[in-house]
TIRONU-286206 format. One line per field, with one value per residue (C-alpha): residue in three letters; chain; x, y, z. Coordinates in Angstrom, 3 decimals. Each point is the difference from the previous one (the first is absolute). Layout:
aa: (ALA,...)
ch: (A,...)
X: (X,...)
Y: (Y,...)
Z: (Z,...)
***
This chain:
aa: (MET,LYS,LEU,ASP,HIS,LYS,LYS,ILE,LYS,THR,LEU,GLY,ALA,LEU,LYS,LYS,ALA,GLY,TYR,GLN,SER,ILE,SER,ILE,LYS,ASP,GLU,LEU,ARG,ASN,ASN,LEU,ARG,GLU,ARG,ILE,LYS,GLU,GLY,LYS,ASP,SER,PHE,PHE,GLY,VAL,TRP,GLY,TYR,GLU,ASP,SER,VAL,ILE,PRO,GLU,LEU,GLU,ARG,ALA,ILE,LEU,SER,ARG,HIS,ASN,ILE,ASN,LEU,LEU,GLY,LEU,ARG,GLY,GLN,ALA,LYS,THR,ARG,LEU,ALA,ARG,LEU,MET,VAL,HIS,LEU,LEU,ASP,GLU,TYR,ILE,PRO,VAL,VAL,GLU,GLY,SER,GLU,ILE,ASN,ASP,ASP,PRO,MET,LYS,PRO,ILE,SER,ARG,TYR,SER,ARG,GLN,LEU,ILE,GLU,GLU,LYS,GLY,ASP,GLU,THR,PRO,ILE,PHE,TRP,LEU,HIS,ARG,ASP,GLU,ARG,PHE,TYR,GLU,LYS,LEU,ALA,THR,PRO,ASP,VAL,THR,VAL,ALA,ASP,LEU,ILE,GLY,ASP,VAL,ASP,PRO,ILE,LYS,ALA,ALA,ASN,LEU,LYS,LEU,SER,TYR,ALA,ASP,ASP,ARG,VAL,ILE,HIS,PHE,GLY,MET,ILE,PRO,ARG,ALA,ASN,ARG,CYS,ILE,PHE,VAL,ILE,ASN,GLU,LEU,PRO,ASP,LEU,GLN,ALA,ARG,ILE,GLN,VAL,SER,LEU,PHE,ASN,ILE,LEU,GLN,GLU,GLY,ASP,ILE,GLN,ILE,ARG,GLY,PHE,LYS,LEU,ARG,LEU,PRO,LEU,ASP,ILE,GLN,PHE,VAL,PHE,THR,ALA,ASN,PRO,GLU,ASP,TYR,THR,ASN,ARG,GLY,SER,ILE,VAL,THR,PRO,LEU,LYS,ASP,ARG,ILE,GLY,SER,GLN,ILE,LEU,THR,HIS,TYR,PRO,LYS,GLU,ILE,ALA,THR,ALA,ARG,LYS,ILE,THR,ALA,GLN,GLU,ALA,ARG,LEU,ASP,LYS,ASN,GLN,THR,ASP,THR,VAL,TYR,VAL,PRO,ASN,LEU,ALA,LEU,ASP,LEU,LEU,GLU,GLN,ILE,SER,PHE,GLU,ALA,ARG,THR,SER,GLU,PHE,VAL,ASP,ALA,LYS,SER,GLY,VAL,SER,ALA,ARG,THR,SER,ILE,THR,ALA,TYR,GLU,ASN,LEU,LEU,SER,THR,ALA,GLU,ARG,ARG,ALA,LEU,SER,GLN,GLY,ILE,ASP,LYS,THR,SER,VAL,ARG,LEU,SER,ASP,PHE,MET,GLY,VAL,ILE,PRO,ALA,ILE,THR,GLY,LYS,ILE,GLU,LEU,VAL,TYR,GLU,GLY,GLU,GLN,GLU,GLY,ALA,ASP,THR,VAL,ALA,LEU,MET,LEU,ILE,ASP,ASP,ALA,ILE,LYS,SER,LEU,PHE,PRO,ASN,TYR,PHE,PRO,ALA,ILE,LEU,LYS,LEU,GLU,GLN,LYS,ASP,SER,ASP,GLY,PRO,TYR,ASP,ASP,LEU,ILE,LEU,TRP,PHE,PHE,ASP,ARG,GLU,GLY,ILE,GLU,LEU,LEU,ASP,ASP,GLN,THR,ASP,VAL,GLU,TYR,GLN,GLU,ALA,LEU,ASP,SER,ILE,PRO,PRO,LEU,GLN,GLU,LEU,ILE,GLY,LYS,HIS,GLN,PRO,LYS,VAL,SER,LYS,SER,ASP,SER,TYR,PHE,LEU,LYS,GLU,PHE,LEU,LEU,TRP,GLY,LEU,VAL,VAL,ASN,LYS,LYS,LEU,SER,LYS,HIS,ARG,TYR,THR,LYS,GLY,TYR,LYS,LEU,LYS,ASP,LEU,TYR,GLY,GLY,PHE,ILE,SER,LYS,LEU)
ch: (A,A,A,A,A,A,A,A,A,A,A,A,A,A,A,A,A,A,A,A,A,A,A,A,A,A,A,A,A,A,A,A,A,A,A,A,A,A,A,A,A,A,A,A,A,A,A,A,A,A,A,A,A,A,A,A,A,A,A,A,A,A,A,A,A,A,A,A,A,A,A,A,A,A,A,A,A,A,A,A,A,A,A,A,A,A,A,A,A,A,A,A,A,A,A,A,A,A,A,A,A,A,A,A,A,A,A,A,A,A,A,A,A,A,A,A,A,A,A,A,A,A,A,A,A,A,A,A,A,A,A,A,A,A,A,A,A,A,A,A,A,A,A,A,A,A,A,A,A,A,A,A,A,A,A,A,A,A,A,A,A,A,A,A,A,A,A,A,A,A,A,A,A,A,A,A,A,A,A,A,A,A,A,A,A,A,A,A,A,A,A,A,A,A,A,A,A,A,A,A,A,A,A,A,A,A,A,A,A,A,A,A,A,A,A,A,A,A,A,A,A,A,A,A,A,A,A,A,A,A,A,A,A,A,A,A,A,A,A,A,A,A,A,A,A,A,A,A,A,A,A,A,A,A,A,A,A,A,A,A,A,A,A,A,A,A,A,A,A,A,A,A,A,A,A,A,A,A,A,A,A,A,A,A,A,A,A,A,A,A,A,A,A,A,A,A,A,A,A,A,A,A,A,A,A,A,A,A,A,A,A,A,A,A,A,A,A,A,A,A,A,A,A,A,A,A,A,A,A,A,A,A,A,A,A,A,A,A,A,A,A,A,A,A,A,A,A,A,A,A,A,A,A,A,A,A,A,A,A,A,A,A,A,A,A,A,A,A,A,A,A,A,A,A,A,A,A,A,A,A,A,A,A,A,A,A,A,A,A,A,A,A,A,A,A,A,A,A,A,A,A,A,A,A,A,A,A,A,A,A,A,A,A,A,A,A,A,A,A,A,A,A,A,A,A,A,A,A,A,A,A,A,A,A,A,A,A,A,A,A,A,A,A,A,A,A,A,A,A,A,A,A,A,A,A,A,A,A,A,A,A,A,A,A,A,A,A,A,A,A,A,A,A,A,A,A,A,A,A,A,A,A,A,A,A,A,A,A,A)
X: (-64.806,0.661,-3.195,-0.166,-0.745,-0.655,-2.931,-1.574,-1.969,-3.139,-0.391,-1.842,3.108,2.319,-2.117,-0.235,3.992,0.133,1.535,0.780,0.785,3.162,1.184,3.047,2.234,-0.844,0.760,3.508,0.601,-1.399,2.331,2.967,-0.294,0.009,3.136,1.841,-0.569,0.900,3.460,-1.093,1.214,-2.893,1.615,2.579,2.313,0.328,3.612,1.337,-3.287,0.165,0.886,-1.671,-2.991,-1.429,-0.488,-1.588,-2.021,-1.250,-0.845,-2.133,-1.968,-0.558,-0.981,-2.687,1.460,-0.225,3.678,1.964,3.255,2.468,3.044,2.228,-0.349,1.132,-0.574,-2.175,-2.994,-2.682,1.523,-0.627,-3.757,-0.403,1.805,-3.161,-2.240,1.763,-1.396,-3.651,-2.117,0.290,-3.625,-3.197,-3.691,-1.510,-3.830,0.181,-0.386,0.915,2.133,1.417,1.080,-2.869,0.486,-3.035,-0.502,0.426,-1.479,0.431,-1.116,-3.796,0.435,1.440,-2.821,-2.631,1.238,0.285,-3.334,-1.056,1.642,0.652,2.348,0.138,1.941,2.857,3.548,3.805,3.268,2.318,3.856,2.420,1.668,-2.838,-0.620,3.079,-0.735,2.512,-0.183,2.665,-0.749,0.155,-0.989,-2.696,-1.497,-3.979,-2.194,-2.063,2.787,0.559,-3.493,-2.286,-2.595,-3.584,-0.594,-2.372,-0.127,-0.929,-2.716,-1.123,-0.083,-1.528,-2.699,1.315,0.343,3.201,-1.469,0.310,3.445,-0.171,1.083,3.485,2.839,2.465,3.448,3.475,-0.383,-3.491,0.815,3.147,-2.517,1.409,3.589,3.448,-0.023,3.157,0.612,3.281,1.897,-2.678,1.337,-0.729,-3.694,-1.615,-0.879,-3.949,0.354,1.694,-2.962,-2.397,1.715,-0.742,-3.256,0.837,3.033,-1.667,-3.886,-0.395,-2.526,0.771,-1.810,-0.863,-1.738,-2.189,-0.571,1.412,0.094,0.957,2.174,2.261,2.509,2.434,3.516,3.550,1.608,3.632,1.435,3.262,2.013,3.319,1.186,-2.362,3.386,0.735,-1.685,-2.413,-2.985,-1.727,-0.279,-2.339,-2.649,0.161,-3.259,0.606,3.068,-1.838,-2.294,3.122,0.545,3.765,2.593,3.093,3.275,1.673,3.979,2.613,2.171,2.920,2.392,1.273,-0.888,-3.756,0.296,1.301,-2.720,-2.639,2.047,0.335,-3.692,-1.145,2.190,-1.789,2.535,-0.176,1.738,2.304,1.436,0.617,1.610,1.939,1.345,1.637,-0.363,3.036,-1.154,2.009,-2.259,-3.004,0.996,0.987,-2.912,-1.933,2.645,-0.767,-3.490,1.226,2.487,-2.957,-2.403,2.936,1.541,-0.121,-0.882,-3.453,-3.246,-0.142,-3.557,-1.105,2.069,1.764,-2.413,1.176,-1.039,3.263,1.930,-2.326,0.223,3.570,0.567,-2.034,1.930,3.706,-1.190,-1.268,3.149,2.267,-2.686,0.458,3.545,-0.217,-2.683,2.470,2.744,-1.816,0.846,-2.227,1.735,1.295,0.499,-1.372,2.897,0.397,0.027,-3.443,-1.349,0.094,-2.969,-2.035,0.252,-3.492,-1.704,1.666,-0.641,-3.861,-0.684,1.747,-1.250,2.945,0.068,1.246,3.641,-0.444,-1.909,3.108,2.270,-2.280,-1.968,2.763,2.981,-1.851,-0.540,3.780,0.571,-2.443,1.761,3.593,-1.483,-1.167,3.349,1.708,-2.165,0.186,3.867,1.032,-1.827,2.341,3.438,1.853,-1.527,1.620,-0.162,-0.040,2.952,3.285,3.334,2.541,2.445,-1.939,-0.446,-3.749,-1.523,-0.608,3.351,1.155,-3.413,-0.060,3.963,-0.881,-2.186,2.514,2.334,-2.904,-2.396,-2.480,-2.666,-3.488,-3.436,-2.179,-3.509,0.190,3.040,-0.449,0.602,3.448,0.946,-1.445,1.821,3.232,-0.160,-0.430,2.274,2.937,0.477,2.005,-0.530,-3.884,0.297,2.545,-2.810,-2.762,1.985,0.692,-3.042,-2.661,1.548,-3.024,-1.775,-1.237,1.290,-3.018,-0.505,3.880,-0.117,-3.012,2.016,3.058,-1.826,-1.830,3.789,0.902,-3.294,0.530,3.390,-1.468,-2.694,2.508,2.142,2.942,-0.632,-1.928,-2.676,-1.230,-3.048,-0.075,-3.136,0.856,1.666,2.335,3.643,1.873,3.297,2.005,-0.969,3.000,2.442,-1.423,0.162,3.637,1.347,-1.121,1.999)
Y: (-92.324,2.871,1.755,2.946,2.974,2.216,-2.031,-1.033,3.058,-1.659,-2.511,-2.013,-0.325,-0.762,-3.056,-0.939,0.216,-2.316,2.221,-1.309,2.022,-0.472,1.545,2.246,-2.223,-3.140,2.405,0.670,-3.462,-1.442,2.690,-0.852,-3.349,0.366,2.320,-2.679,-2.837,2.152,1.080,3.756,2.582,1.250,2.827,1.710,2.668,-1.035,-1.253,-1.992,-1.671,-2.900,-2.707,1.604,2.373,-0.572,-3.934,0.866,2.652,-2.268,-2.538,2.194,0.831,-3.803,-0.176,2.685,1.870,3.588,1.443,2.122,0.878,0.840,1.658,3.217,3.013,-0.110,-4.041,0.246,-0.997,2.263,-1.049,-3.332,0.497,2.202,-2.942,-2.080,1.565,-1.580,-3.355,1.105,-0.415,2.459,1.030,-0.833,0.727,2.614,0.608,3.859,2.656,-2.165,2.109,-3.315,-1.903,-2.364,-3.325,-0.458,-3.618,0.579,3.615,1.175,3.736,0.931,1.921,-3.045,-2.298,2.465,0.813,-3.458,-0.872,2.651,-0.511,-3.587,-0.943,3.363,1.300,1.876,-1.073,1.985,-1.896,1.011,-0.176,-1.317,3.198,1.477,-2.839,1.116,2.202,1.561,1.816,1.306,-0.621,3.635,0.765,1.863,-2.519,-0.742,-2.993,2.049,0.358,-3.677,-1.477,3.009,2.046,1.294,2.597,2.847,1.519,-3.375,-0.440,3.418,-0.336,-3.162,0.700,-2.916,-0.496,-0.752,-3.342,-0.842,-1.683,2.216,2.732,-1.660,1.472,-2.739,0.303,-1.090,-3.793,-0.648,1.995,-2.497,-3.020,-2.656,2.293,-0.189,2.216,1.017,1.591,1.168,1.094,-2.082,0.589,3.661,-0.823,0.961,-3.230,0.726,0.212,-3.288,-1.279,1.067,-2.249,-3.384,-0.831,0.985,-2.741,-2.633,0.293,2.172,2.489,3.578,2.151,3.596,2.275,-2.530,-1.723,-3.533,-0.642,-3.614,0.980,-3.101,2.125,-1.739,1.543,-1.040,1.825,1.016,1.720,1.360,1.101,0.462,-2.065,0.941,1.276,2.199,2.867,0.983,1.082,-3.357,-3.622,-2.305,-1.165,-3.789,-1.021,1.809,-1.816,-3.265,0.301,0.982,-3.409,0.454,2.071,0.344,1.669,2.020,1.250,1.746,-1.136,-2.569,0.351,3.322,-1.342,-0.041,3.199,1.320,-1.215,1.764,3.197,-0.154,-0.857,2.885,3.003,2.385,1.292,1.307,-0.492,3.176,-1.342,-3.563,1.151,2.623,-1.597,-3.524,-2.133,-2.516,-3.300,0.784,3.116,-1.762,-2.702,2.753,1.625,-3.093,-0.584,3.130,-1.149,-3.669,1.722,2.523,-3.198,-1.172,3.361,0.466,3.875,-0.958,-1.383,-3.598,0.097,2.599,-1.509,1.298,0.398,-1.334,3.415,0.888,-1.037,0.810,3.971,-0.368,-1.421,2.926,2.536,-1.675,0.452,3.596,0.911,-1.448,1.706,3.490,-0.309,-0.730,2.697,2.866,-1.048,-0.296,-3.400,-2.913,-3.052,-0.699,-2.575,-0.601,0.872,-1.294,3.587,0.442,-2.374,3.365,0.792,-3.329,1.368,2.051,-3.247,-2.240,2.682,0.239,-3.870,-1.085,0.074,0.461,-1.322,2.395,-0.825,0.991,3.130,0.946,-0.459,1.625,-1.129,1.158,-1.527,-3.504,0.200,0.959,-3.124,-2.191,0.381,-0.320,-3.518,-0.810,0.737,-1.968,-2.970,-0.175,0.906,-3.613,-1.222,1.967,0.670,-2.202,0.236,2.800,-1.903,1.824,-1.763,-0.198,-1.335,2.464,0.941,-2.554,1.430,0.751,0.163,3.708,1.021,1.862,1.835,1.328,0.886,2.177,2.128,0.108,2.804,1.884,2.336,-2.364,0.159,2.187,-1.305,2.837,-0.479,2.168,-1.154,-0.859,-3.790,0.827,1.905,-2.956,-2.867,1.732,0.376,-3.884,-0.813,2.051,-2.485,-3.151,-2.513,0.346,-1.081,-2.906,-0.987,-0.267,-1.582,-2.878,-0.285,0.932,-0.403,-0.739,3.062,2.273,3.765,1.088,-1.390,0.344,3.151,-0.353,-3.251,2.373,2.665,-3.269,-1.331,3.165,0.526,-3.799,0.993,2.863,-2.083,-2.409,2.576,0.210,3.277,2.994,2.057,3.456,1.008,3.833,2.106,-0.831,-3.458,-1.697,-0.863,-3.367,-0.168,-1.829,-1.207,1.442,1.274,3.762,-0.275,-1.363,2.594,2.717,-1.107)
Z: (30.758,-2.303,-0.967,-2.741,2.129,-2.718,-1.098,3.434,1.181,1.735,2.861,-2.626,-2.285,2.717,1.264,-3.625,-0.366,2.799,2.652,3.714,2.962,1.789,2.966,-0.281,2.308,-2.485,-3.140,1.446,1.032,-3.410,-2.253,2.346,-0.514,-3.723,0.029,2.469,-2.561,-2.768,1.775,-0.267,2.571,2.124,1.831,-2.609,0.606,3.656,0.857,2.390,1.453,-2.376,2.488,2.934,0.055,-3.548,0.815,3.351,-1.603,-2.769,2.660,1.675,-3.334,-0.557,3.470,-0.648,3.025,0.920,0.252,2.175,-1.472,2.930,-0.302,0.146,-2.186,-3.417,-0.484,-2.794,1.816,-1.762,-3.475,0.635,0.969,-3.050,-2.235,1.192,-2.454,-2.683,1.279,-0.608,-2.809,-2.350,-0.108,2.325,-0.376,2.278,0.564,-1.808,2.604,2.854,2.736,1.328,-3.345,0.548,-1.811,-2.504,0.834,3.746,0.725,3.731,-0.029,0.355,-3.033,-2.190,1.115,-0.719,-3.187,-1.057,1.348,-2.149,-3.234,-0.011,-2.706,-1.394,2.954,-1.460,1.019,-0.197,-0.216,2.572,-0.891,2.333,0.415,1.617,2.305,2.618,2.776,2.355,3.403,1.824,3.814,2.050,3.173,-1.337,-1.847,1.162,-0.363,-2.174,-2.383,-0.175,0.445,-0.567,1.942,-0.416,-2.305,1.248,-3.651,-1.823,2.643,-0.619,-3.887,0.122,2.866,1.904,3.700,1.668,0.538,-3.439,-1.338,-3.292,2.201,0.462,-1.811,-0.821,1.287,-2.294,1.458,-1.469,-3.227,-0.498,0.035,-2.292,-0.081,1.662,3.037,1.633,3.018,0.787,3.350,1.876,3.460,-0.474,-0.179,3.131,2.059,0.127,-4.025,-0.349,2.099,-2.711,-2.660,2.292,-1.437,-3.391,-0.001,1.811,-0.462,-2.838,1.283,0.640,2.758,-0.240,2.352,1.268,-3.417,-0.197,-3.779,-1.248,-2.819,-0.801,-1.366,-2.456,0.844,-0.233,3.016,0.195,2.807,0.401,3.446,1.137,3.353,2.613,2.127,-2.761,1.553,2.972,-2.269,0.515,-0.682,-1.998,2.459,0.775,-0.997,-3.421,-0.535,1.011,-3.237,-2.321,-1.778,-0.818,1.049,-1.809,0.823,-2.345,-0.202,-1.677,-2.596,0.974,-3.059,-1.197,-3.250,0.489,1.525,-3.265,-1.875,2.330,-0.354,-3.739,-0.303,1.997,-0.225,-2.106,-2.429,-3.397,-3.210,0.322,3.324,-0.943,-3.535,1.723,3.634,-0.253,3.061,1.070,1.102,3.490,0.214,-0.368,2.775,2.494,-0.434,1.165,2.631,1.654,0.911,1.120,2.287,1.348,0.836,2.456,1.188,3.815,-0.958,-1.929,1.721,-1.260,0.983,-2.689,-2.448,-3.267,-2.954,-3.493,-0.738,1.616,-2.841,-2.718,0.854,0.849,-3.749,-1.109,1.691,-1.033,-3.738,0.450,1.904,-2.967,-2.677,1.919,-0.473,-3.658,-0.318,1.801,-2.217,-3.212,-0.911,-1.261,1.624,3.637,2.502,3.512,2.301,3.925,1.049,-1.907,3.047,2.070,-2.049,1.230,4.012,-0.261,-1.421,2.849,2.948,-1.265,0.179,3.147,3.683,2.234,3.520,2.971,-0.651,-3.967,1.049,2.162,-2.934,-2.532,-3.177,-2.226,1.909,0.282,-3.852,-0.600,2.313,-2.077,-3.043,1.582,1.340,-3.543,-1.430,2.929,-0.532,-4.123,-0.002,0.625,-2.957,-2.127,1.689,2.936,3.384,2.584,3.168,3.146,1.531,-2.197,0.562,1.014,-3.018,-2.283,-3.484,-1.216,-3.732,0.931,1.363,-3.579,0.011,3.329,-0.322,-2.852,1.886,2.488,-1.374,-1.665,0.981,-1.571,-2.687,-0.345,-1.384,-0.666,-0.567,-3.205,-1.583,-3.541,-0.939,-1.701,3.160,2.505,-2.358,0.113,3.982,0.464,-2.960,1.662,2.835,-1.847,2.871,-0.262,-3.755,1.069,2.633,-2.329,-2.889,2.652,1.755,-2.466,-3.510,-1.847,1.161,-2.947,-0.503,0.734,3.261,0.729,1.699,2.287,1.043,0.662,1.896,2.088,0.747,1.600,2.092,1.009,1.150,1.850,1.838,0.693,1.864,-2.568,-1.309,1.042,-1.682,0.874,-1.763,-1.141,-1.292,-3.635,0.454,1.805,0.498,0.801,1.621,1.875,3.420,2.138,-2.670,0.594,3.654,-0.203,-2.180,2.179,2.959)
***
């Protein structure tokens, strides 16, 4: 029932309007039912979960369950919890002055009960918007029971001249204050076991215990917990009795296709109009950027239990555009295009997001990041050009023979980081077999994408050990794998 919150200001007016109390879990359930019937998206802006996580989450809401979202970092667990706010009614009535959002029709605090007994239908109410009905707490080892549940307040006892035996001296913690709201505890395993135990009664019996007080407060809260898998760290785990009291545990996951990952990155990257107007990003560059994260998740050098956050691709994309933008600014030009060599600029975004195993630590974070870029190129290469087999027939003609032969008698080419676009294009255009391969295998490629594709083809031959690449301080040089060595004999 939708009521005019601007006109209803007292309990009597609320009764006259026919308001009926409803629990937050039923509120979420009823609004979700309507959205499903109307075919509306309940969790918009979350990609890749349409057939997995979101149906499970909707079933949990329909079942009126408290929920635990279990998954590795960067899997939109907190975002899903925040989006549940949109399933709440726009406004709900609250007894004015209540610390715990008392329902005027079903008050549970002493303050509200006494106020209603004193003023009756003239009891003032205010309307709480759904955006204010979301509480979030990051679980850290220093969180206390007083933070979550509450504690005796000696200052309140002194001011009101009450003894510590009076429940009015209690200062409520975050959970009672989140009555009739969604309450999220992030990284639940990080909460000390004794603190987790304090949640038992709230989840099951609906009462709270503070310093010897046992208050029967039937709090109306939708709990959502988020957690990494228990073997992710040695910091702690969710105690078994608490898990038993959580209705549904839902497993999240990383995007399964590059197209989905690209949607997430495009949506979340923080770019300004100057960057997007200045820098053109070829489609292949966007695919390559996402493929780096896919390679990291299966790399022998990266800790799979830690995961590779979706934020890796997002920050890498921001760095990629900033690398090209910086070059354009230094040259005083208004337009430029991303080059494959610009991917050297995303290395800080990669190294800051991946946890390495022992072997990875031995290699070094920068080296592993370069390996991931090479692996991404190697994985995407067969999608654009003929695959290079590990074992080839002796003396057989290959599609890249003319290109490799072109490098054989030359010193190679240099592609510098600060080259102008004209110099960069002239360097790639100076290789006739390169243009022939592009024309044969990617005849429909646009001119704006063609130079990135040319560079990609050269790097593809490097990672498949057909050419060599040497990195310098200001760029890199591509040359024949053996020609330089043979010429010196």
